[in-house]
N, C-alpha and C positions, 0 to 999 in steps of 0.2 A: 704161462699159458694160461694163468685165468686173467691176464692184462690183455690177449690178445682175445679172448672168450668175451670179456666185459665191452672190448671196444667194437666188436662185431656185433654183440646185444645192441649195443647204443645208436650205433651206422643204422642196424637193421628198424629201428622203431623210430628214429630220426626220417627214414625213408618211406614209413608207413604214416608216418604224423603227416608229412611232406605231400605223400602222393594222395591222402583223404583230405587235407586241404584242397589242393589243385582241382581235384574230381568236385567236391561242393560248390568251388566259383567257377568251374564250367556249367555245371547244372543251374547257376545262375543265370547264366547268358545263354542260357537257349531261349529259343523264339518263344515258346509257351509260358515259359517262367518270364521272359518279360513283358508279354502281354500280361501275363497275371500281376503284376509290380505295377503295371501304368493301369492298368483296373483299378485295382485297391488306389492309388494315387489320387484316381479320376473322383472315387468313390468318397474319398476324405477330402478332396478339393469341393464338392458337392456339399457335403455335410457342414464346411467353414463354411459355404455361400449361404445355406440357407439361414443358419445361425445368424450371420450377417443381417441378410434381408429382416428378419424376426426382429432383431435389435433397431436398425431404420425404422423398421414399423411403428415400433412401442415406443420409439423418441420421437418421431413423427407424431403421433397420436398424443403423447405427452406436452409436446410442444404446441399442439392445436389447441388444447384444453386451455392452456397456460394461456393463450392468447384471445381465446374466446372469453375465458377469465378476466383480461385486462382490457378489452375493449368492451364489456359488457355484454356479451354475444352469449345467451346461453340458453339451450334446449327448452323448447316449450312442452310440457309432458300431452298437453290436449292435442297437439298433433298430433297425426296418426302416423307420419313417416320419420317424425322427430328431425325434420329439417333446421337449421338454423337460420335465421333470417335479419336483414340488417333493418334497422327501423325506419319507417315511412317516410316522414316528414325529412328526413336528412337527404335521401335517397331523392324524393321529389322535389326538394329546392334544388338539388345539382342538376337537376335535369332542367327544370322549369328555366336557373341561370344559364345554363348551355345554352340553350332556343334562342334568350332575349340577346345571349352575346353575338351571336351569328346569324340574327335573322336580317341585320341590315346589311349584311354581306351577299353577294351573288356571286356562285362559283359555274364558272362556266370550263368546261374541263379540254375544251378544244382550243382556248386560251395559249398563248404563248406567254412562259412565264420565263 
């Protein structure tokens, strides 16, 4: 008699456990629950994307500082906008060389090539 009562109780407990498990899974598959899960995933992805963008921006800033140091381009504290500029003589020389090189050539865009 006790054996039958034990197995009856064990079966009932297993049935209740299985029923609650199935009901939980079904609630996870409702449209409202799926929408909430998708929204949570989108917010999480947005946070990861924002963190990535901030890391990229910091890396770009660091690399820009390294390149400015390597090229000798430093910000001038006397300038109000703190904009770095290329040294004047090198830039002017490049433009002058460019003009003298191409001054002998005539360019006619209607000419066949």
